[in-house]
N, C-alpha and C positions, 0 to 999 in steps of 0.2 A: 712817334710822338705820344706822350702820355696826356691824360686828361688835364693834368696840371699845367702843361705847356700850351694848351689851346686857349683861345679867347672864349670866355664862358658864354653859354646860351643865355640871352637876356629874356627874363620872364616877368610878365605883368600878372599879378594875382588880383582877381576881382571876386569879392564875396561880401554880401551885406552883413554877414555874421562875423563879428570880430574874432570869435573863437575859431571858426573855420579859417578865416584869413590868417590868423597866427599859425594854425596847424599846417596849412598848405605852405606858408612861407618857411616853416621849419623843415618840411620835406624837401623843398627846393634847396635850401641852404645845406642840407645833408647830402645832396646829390652832387658828386664831383662834376665840375664842368658846367654848373648852372649858377645863376645869380638872380636874385629878385631886384628888378630895377624900378619897381613901383607897385603900389597897392591902391585899389579903389574899392569903394563900398557901394557903387551903383553903376549901372550901365552908362549913364551919361558921363560920369566921372571917368570911366574906362575909355570912352571915346576920346575925351580930351587928352588923357594921359598917353594913349597909344601914339598920338602924334608927337608928343613931347619926349617920351623915353625910348621910342623906337624898339619895341620888343620883338623878339623872334618867335616867342611862344606866349600865348595868353591862356591862363587857367581861369576859367570863367564859370561862376555859379549859374545854373539854369534858372532858378526861381529867385527873382529879386523884384522889389516893388518898382513902380514907375516904368522902367524899361527892362524887360526880362532878358535873360542870357541869350536866348535864341535870336531875338531881334538885335541885340548888341553884337552877337557874333556875325550876323549878316552885314551889319554896318561896318564892322572892323574889316571883314573880308573884302567888302566893296572898296573901301578906301586904302587898305593895306593888303593886297592879294598875296604877298609873300609871307605874311604872318600865319603861323599855325595856331589854330584856336582849338582848345580842348574844353568841352563843356563838362562840368561836374555837378553831380546831384547827390543829395543825402538820401534820396529814395531810389526806386527802381529805375535804371537807365531806360530811356525811351528812344525809339527811332525818330529821326528828323527827316521828314519827306523832302526830297529835292535838294538836299544839302550834303556836301561831303564833309560832315562833321562827326566827331566821335563824342559820345556821352559816356562818362564813367562814374561809378560810385565813388564819392569822396573817401570812403573808408578803405578802398582798394589801392589807392595810390601810395607809393613808397619811393624812396630814392632810386632803388633798382628798377621799379616799374617805370618811373619817369625817364630814366636813361634808356631803357628798352623802347619805350614809346617814341622818344626823340630819334633814336637810331632808325626805327621803322619808318618814320616820317621822312627822314633824309634819304633813305633807300628808295622809297616809293615816289619821291618828288624829284 
């Protein structure tokens, strides 16, 4: 079965920067087998949308005002444990103590990287 025959991976993109939000959505759109099902510009908006759009993958900015990405990720994982959350940063990736979360540099993601990341998540899960 080819990537075109499969149901696309549902992705929620969360970033307070419209520029990064657009760029990440473009990466997702260019990756075969993925579709953006929603965008949010804050952690609180992401929490509301996660229940509405039922994403399989959340691409989440680490640094946001009000509710940061790490706390947003914790809350999403608590209420939707099946959802894969990938934290993104424009700076140096940092370790997150006590959480099975990955933090990647926004500049490193590409359609191929996204496909490889998803495949590794499915194999380990």
